[in-house]
C-alpha positions as CSV (number, residue, x, y, z in Angstrom):
1,M,35.2,-143.9,-68.7
2,S,32.1,-141.7,-68.4
3,S,28.8,-143.1,-69.4
4,K,27.2,-139.7,-69.5
5,L,25.6,-138.4,-72.6
6,K,27.9,-136.0,-74.4
7,V,26.1,-132.8,-75.3
8,S,27.4,-129.8,-77.3
9,I,25.9,-126.3,-77.6
10,V,26.4,-124.4,-80.8
11,G,26.1,-120.7,-79.9
12,C,26.3,-121.0,-76.1
13,T,26.8,-117.3,-75.5
14,G,23.4,-116.3,-76.8
15,Y,20.5,-116.1,-74.4
16,S,19.1,-119.6,-75.3
17,G,22.6,-121.1,-75.2
18,M,23.3,-119.6,-71.8
19,E,20.0,-121.0,-70.5
20,L,21.0,-124.4,-71.8
21,L,24.3,-124.1,-69.9
22,R,22.3,-123.2,-66.7
23,I,19.8,-126.0,-67.0
24,L,22.1,-128.8,-68.3
25,S,24.7,-128.0,-65.5
26,Q,22.0,-129.5,-63.2
27,H,21.4,-132.6,-65.3
28,S,23.1,-135.6,-63.8
29,G,23.0,-137.6,-67.0
30,V,25.0,-135.3,-69.3
31,E,28.4,-133.8,-69.7
32,F,29.5,-131.0,-72.0
33,A,31.5,-132.0,-75.1
34,V,31.9,-128.8,-77.2
35,L,30.7,-125.3,-76.5
36,T,31.0,-122.9,-79.4
37,S,30.9,-119.1,-79.7
38,E,32.1,-116.9,-82.5
39,S,32.2,-113.8,-80.4
40,Y,34.1,-115.2,-77.5
41,S,36.1,-117.9,-79.2
42,G,39.3,-118.8,-77.3
43,L,38.1,-117.7,-73.9
44,E,37.3,-119.9,-71.0
45,V,33.6,-120.1,-70.4
46,K,34.0,-118.6,-66.9
47,K,35.5,-115.5,-68.4
48,A,32.9,-115.0,-71.1
49,L,30.0,-116.1,-68.9
50,P,30.9,-115.6,-65.2
51,F,27.8,-117.2,-64.0
52,F,29.1,-120.6,-65.1
53,N,32.4,-121.5,-63.4
54,S,34.0,-123.7,-66.1
55,D,37.6,-123.8,-67.5
56,K,36.2,-125.2,-70.7
57,V,37.4,-123.1,-73.7
58,L,34.9,-121.8,-76.2
59,V,35.7,-122.7,-79.8
60,P,34.5,-121.6,-83.2
61,F,31.9,-123.7,-85.0
62,N,33.1,-126.7,-86.9
63,A,30.2,-129.1,-87.7
64,K,32.3,-132.2,-88.4
65,K,34.4,-131.8,-85.2
66,I,31.3,-131.2,-83.1
67,A,29.5,-134.2,-84.6
68,K,32.5,-136.5,-83.8
69,A,32.7,-135.4,-80.2
70,S,28.9,-135.4,-79.4
71,D,25.9,-137.6,-78.8
72,V,23.5,-134.7,-78.9
73,V,23.9,-131.2,-80.4
74,F,21.8,-128.2,-79.5
75,L,21.9,-125.6,-82.3
76,C,21.3,-122.1,-81.0
77,L,21.9,-120.3,-84.2
78,P,20.0,-117.4,-85.9
79,H,17.2,-118.3,-88.2
80,T,18.5,-119.4,-91.7
81,K,21.9,-120.5,-90.2
82,S,21.0,-124.0,-89.0
83,M,20.3,-125.6,-92.3
84,E,23.9,-126.6,-93.3
85,A,24.9,-127.3,-89.7
86,A,22.0,-129.6,-89.0
87,S,22.6,-131.4,-92.3
88,V,26.3,-132.3,-91.5
89,I,25.6,-133.4,-87.9
90,I,22.6,-135.5,-88.8
91,K,24.5,-137.1,-91.6
92,A,27.1,-138.1,-89.0
93,G,24.4,-140.0,-87.1
94,K,24.1,-137.7,-84.1
95,K,20.9,-136.4,-82.5
96,V,20.1,-132.7,-83.2
97,I,17.8,-130.3,-81.4
98,D,17.5,-127.1,-83.4
99,L,16.3,-124.0,-81.6
100,S,16.0,-121.9,-84.8
101,A,12.9,-121.8,-87.0
102,D,14.6,-123.5,-90.0
103,F,13.0,-126.9,-89.6
104,R,9.7,-126.2,-87.9
105,L,7.5,-125.7,-90.9
106,K,7.0,-128.7,-93.1
107,D,6.5,-126.8,-96.3
108,N,9.7,-125.1,-97.6
109,K,7.6,-122.7,-99.7
110,V,5.7,-121.5,-96.6
111,Y,9.1,-121.0,-94.8
112,E,10.4,-119.0,-97.8
113,E,7.2,-116.9,-97.9
114,W,7.3,-115.9,-94.2
115,Y,11.1,-115.8,-93.6
116,G,12.0,-114.3,-97.0
117,V,14.9,-116.6,-97.7
118,K,15.4,-119.8,-99.7
119,H,15.4,-123.1,-97.7
120,T,18.5,-124.9,-98.8
121,K,17.8,-128.2,-97.2
122,P,14.1,-128.9,-98.0
123,L,14.5,-132.7,-97.9
124,L,15.6,-132.5,-94.2
125,L,12.2,-131.0,-93.4
126,K,10.7,-134.5,-93.7
127,Q,13.1,-135.8,-91.0
128,S,12.5,-133.1,-88.5
129,V,10.0,-133.6,-85.7
130,Y,8.1,-130.6,-84.2
131,G,9.2,-130.6,-80.6
132,L,6.2,-129.5,-78.5
133,P,5.8,-132.6,-76.2
134,E,2.3,-131.8,-75.1
135,I,1.0,-132.4,-78.7
136,N,3.8,-134.5,-80.2
137,R,5.4,-136.6,-77.4
138,K,5.3,-139.9,-79.2
139,A,7.1,-138.6,-82.2
140,V,9.7,-136.8,-80.1
141,K,10.5,-140.0,-78.2
142,G,11.6,-141.7,-81.4
143,A,13.2,-138.7,-83.0
144,E,16.8,-138.1,-84.1
145,F,16.1,-134.6,-85.2
146,V,13.8,-132.2,-83.4
147,A,12.8,-128.7,-84.4
148,N,12.3,-126.9,-81.1
149,P,9.2,-124.6,-81.2
150,G,9.3,-120.9,-81.1
151,C,8.6,-118.9,-77.9
152,Y,5.4,-117.2,-79.0
153,P,4.0,-120.4,-80.6
154,T,4.7,-122.5,-77.5
155,G,2.5,-120.5,-75.2
156,I,-0.2,-119.8,-77.8
157,I,-0.6,-123.4,-79.0
158,L,-0.8,-124.7,-75.5
159,G,-3.4,-122.0,-74.7
160,A,-5.5,-122.6,-77.8
161,F,-5.6,-126.1,-79.0
162,P,-7.9,-127.7,-76.3
163,A,-10.7,-125.3,-77.1
164,V,-10.3,-125.9,-80.9
165,K,-10.1,-129.7,-80.4
166,E,-13.4,-129.8,-78.4
167,N,-15.0,-127.7,-81.2
168,F,-16.8,-125.2,-79.0
169,V,-15.0,-122.2,-80.6
170,V,-14.7,-120.8,-84.1
171,A,-11.3,-122.1,-85.3
172,S,-11.1,-119.9,-88.3
173,D,-11.1,-116.6,-86.3
174,I,-8.7,-116.7,-83.4
175,L,-7.3,-113.4,-82.1
176,V,-4.0,-113.4,-80.2
177,N,-2.4,-110.5,-78.5
178,S,1.1,-111.3,-77.1
179,I,3.6,-109.3,-75.1
180,S,7.2,-110.4,-74.9
181,G,10.3,-109.4,-73.0
182,V,13.3,-108.1,-74.9
183,S,15.4,-111.2,-74.6
184,G,13.1,-112.8,-77.2
185,A,14.9,-110.7,-79.8
186,G,18.2,-112.4,-79.0
187,R,21.6,-111.1,-77.7
188,K,22.6,-108.8,-80.4
189,S,23.3,-105.1,-80.8
190,S,20.5,-103.1,-82.2
191,T,19.3,-99.5,-81.8
192,A,15.7,-100.6,-81.4
193,L,16.7,-102.8,-78.5
194,M,18.8,-100.2,-76.6
195,F,17.7,-99.4,-73.0
196,S,17.0,-95.8,-73.9
197,E,14.7,-96.8,-76.8
198,L,12.7,-99.3,-74.8
199,N,12.6,-98.1,-71.2
200,G,9.1,-96.8,-70.2
201,S,7.5,-97.7,-73.5
202,L,5.4,-100.5,-75.0
203,K,5.0,-101.1,-78.7
204,A,3.3,-103.4,-81.2
205,Y,5.4,-104.7,-84.1
206,K,5.2,-106.9,-87.2
207,L,1.4,-106.8,-87.1
208,V,-0.2,-109.1,-89.8
209,N,3.0,-110.6,-91.0
210,H,5.0,-111.9,-88.1
211,Q,6.9,-115.0,-89.1
212,H,5.6,-117.2,-86.2
213,T,2.0,-117.0,-87.6
214,P,2.1,-120.2,-89.8
215,E,3.9,-122.1,-87.0
216,I,1.1,-121.1,-84.5
217,E,-1.5,-122.3,-86.9
218,M,0.4,-125.5,-87.7
219,G,0.7,-126.3,-84.0
220,I,-2.9,-125.7,-83.2
221,I,-3.9,-127.9,-86.1
222,M,-1.5,-130.7,-84.9
223,G,-3.0,-130.5,-81.4
224,S,-6.6,-130.3,-82.4
225,G,-6.9,-132.0,-85.7
226,N,-8.9,-129.1,-87.0
227,S,-7.6,-127.9,-90.4
228,K,-9.7,-124.7,-90.5
229,V,-7.4,-122.9,-88.0
230,K,-6.7,-119.2,-88.8
231,V,-4.9,-116.9,-86.4
232,S,-4.6,-113.1,-86.3
233,F,-1.4,-112.7,-84.3
234,N,-0.4,-109.3,-82.8
235,P,2.9,-109.2,-81.0
236,H,4.1,-106.5,-78.6
237,L,7.4,-105.7,-77.0
238,A,7.7,-104.7,-73.3
239,P,10.7,-103.2,-71.4
240,V,11.3,-106.3,-69.3
241,N,14.0,-109.0,-69.7
242,R,12.0,-112.1,-70.2
243,G,8.5,-113.6,-70.2
244,I,5.6,-113.8,-72.6
245,V,1.9,-113.3,-71.9
246,S,-0.6,-114.2,-74.6
247,T,-4.2,-113.4,-74.5
248,I,-6.2,-115.6,-76.9
249,S,-9.7,-114.7,-77.8
250,F,-12.2,-117.0,-79.5
251,S,-15.9,-116.7,-80.6
252,L,-18.0,-119.3,-78.9
253,K,-20.0,-121.7,-81.0
254,K,-22.1,-122.8,-78.1
255,K,-22.9,-121.7,-74.5
256,I,-20.2,-122.6,-72.0
257,T,-19.3,-121.4,-68.5
258,T,-15.8,-120.6,-67.2
259,A,-16.1,-123.6,-65.0
260,N,-16.9,-125.8,-67.9
261,A,-13.9,-124.5,-69.9
262,L,-11.6,-124.9,-67.0
263,D,-12.7,-128.5,-66.5
264,L,-11.9,-129.2,-70.2
265,Y,-8.5,-127.7,-70.0
266,K,-7.7,-129.5,-66.7
267,K,-8.7,-132.8,-68.4
268,T,-6.6,-132.1,-71.4
269,F,-3.5,-131.3,-69.4
270,Q,-4.0,-133.5,-66.4
271,D,-0.9,-135.6,-67.2
272,E,1.3,-132.8,-68.4
273,P,4.1,-131.9,-65.9
274,F,4.7,-128.4,-67.2
275,V,1.2,-127.0,-67.9
276,R,-0.7,-125.6,-64.9
277,I,-4.3,-124.6,-65.2
278,L,-5.2,-121.9,-62.6
279,P,-8.4,-121.9,-60.6
280,E,-11.4,-119.8,-61.6
281,G,-10.9,-116.1,-60.9
282,Q,-7.1,-116.3,-61.1
283,L,-5.1,-115.2,-64.1
284,P,-1.4,-116.0,-64.7
285,E,1.5,-113.6,-64.4
286,T,4.9,-113.9,-66.0
287,R,6.8,-113.4,-62.7
288,F,5.5,-116.8,-61.5
289,V,7.1,-118.7,-64.4
290,T,10.3,-116.8,-64.7
291,G,13.2,-119.1,-64.8
292,S,10.9,-122.2,-65.0
293,N,9.7,-124.6,-67.6
294,Y,6.1,-124.1,-66.7
295,C,3.2,-122.7,-68.8
296,D,0.5,-121.2,-66.7
297,I,-3.0,-120.9,-68.2
298,G,-6.0,-118.9,-66.9
299,I,-9.5,-118.9,-68.5
300,K,-12.5,-116.5,-68.5
301,V,-15.8,-116.8,-70.5
302,D,-17.4,-113.5,-71.5
303,P,-21.1,-114.4,-71.8
304,R,-22.1,-110.9,-73.0
305,M,-19.8,-111.1,-76.0
306,K,-20.0,-114.9,-76.3
307,R,-16.3,-115.2,-76.2
308,L,-13.7,-117.4,-74.5
309,I,-10.6,-115.7,-73.3
310,V,-7.5,-117.8,-72.5
311,V,-4.4,-116.2,-71.0
312,S,-1.1,-118.2,-71.3
313,V,2.3,-117.2,-69.8
314,I,5.7,-118.7,-70.2
315,D,9.4,-117.8,-69.8
316,N,10.4,-117.3,-73.4
317,L,14.0,-118.5,-72.7
318,V,12.9,-121.7,-70.8
319,K,9.6,-123.3,-71.9
320,G,9.9,-121.1,-75.0
321,A,13.5,-122.2,-75.8
322,A,16.1,-123.9,-73.7
323,G,13.9,-125.7,-71.2
324,Q,11.7,-127.2,-73.9
325,A,14.9,-128.2,-75.7
326,V,16.1,-130.1,-72.6
327,Q,12.6,-131.6,-72.2
328,N,12.9,-132.9,-75.8
329,M,16.4,-134.2,-75.2
330,N,15.1,-136.1,-72.1
331,L,12.4,-137.7,-74.2
332,M,14.7,-138.5,-77.1
333,C,17.4,-140.0,-74.9
334,G,15.4,-142.0,-72.4
335,F,15.7,-139.7,-69.4
336,E,12.8,-138.9,-67.1
337,E,11.0,-136.0,-69.0
338,T,11.3,-133.6,-66.0
339,T,15.0,-134.1,-65.3
340,A,16.7,-130.8,-64.4
341,L,13.5,-128.9,-65.2
342,L,11.5,-128.9,-62.0
343,N,12.7,-125.5,-60.7
344,I,9.8,-123.2,-59.7
345,G,9.5,-119.6,-60.9
346,L,11.6,-116.9,-59.3
347,Q,8.5,-114.8,-58.4
348,V,10.4,-111.5,-57.8
């Protein structure tokens, strides 16, 4: 009889679900219990997803059956769709890692304001743990229910909170410009995401009212303890498959050099296996983290404008989604945190 952890993926033919398959197939401590897909239900995995040579048959979602068969369930569902599913599986006493936004924000009214829908399970918000290990590891270790952070928030929070925590920047006026690859929008059909619409073009979108804004602010507050955090978040879309680069700009409250700032960031993240602070004069690129669970951070002080500039890059599907979900599972279930996650970037 197998002693491996039985894991199930709900929505395994979306981009995050496919990344979970890829990463967990390298994890020696787990085995797949149930893999669901509404679009490819009834097909063997290897026919729907040829990169994964498995005879396992994809099935429609059934929360009770999945809960019965699983120790841990990853929910890779669209925003607003995880509420009922998480409720059933948690009630059955199984661990849940939700990759949607449904349980990240602790105030259901804030969720309803930014996502434009009613939260049907507000009491469950008290049970969810925000799963960014670098700021919330202790809580994740003891959690039964983790809300996996969003892709934009992950890179931005990691890039921002050390400076805010040390109180040498103005926390109430943080400017963030981020550029994401197209896979961040999910694997769905849309005119706006067609090759002919995107190729050769860059565009800004959802300025001022992007739904990740309150999560970004919440995460920086959690990491820094500074409740005055306010962020102006400006997302952009680039015609590349994956990766996010976030340029975070702060007004300095006191004089500091680039070397000083780098020392502070190195000290903050010295024990973090997946955050790499680059040497002075070097800035990160998405190609060096593609396919990996790393967040690379570069720093530059602008003495003329009295500003600190922090550049953070991640793979939106790995550290920004599936990789971080596995990192959380490892912590929740007693595995070494880095298990199955030490692949370096693809580079080209």
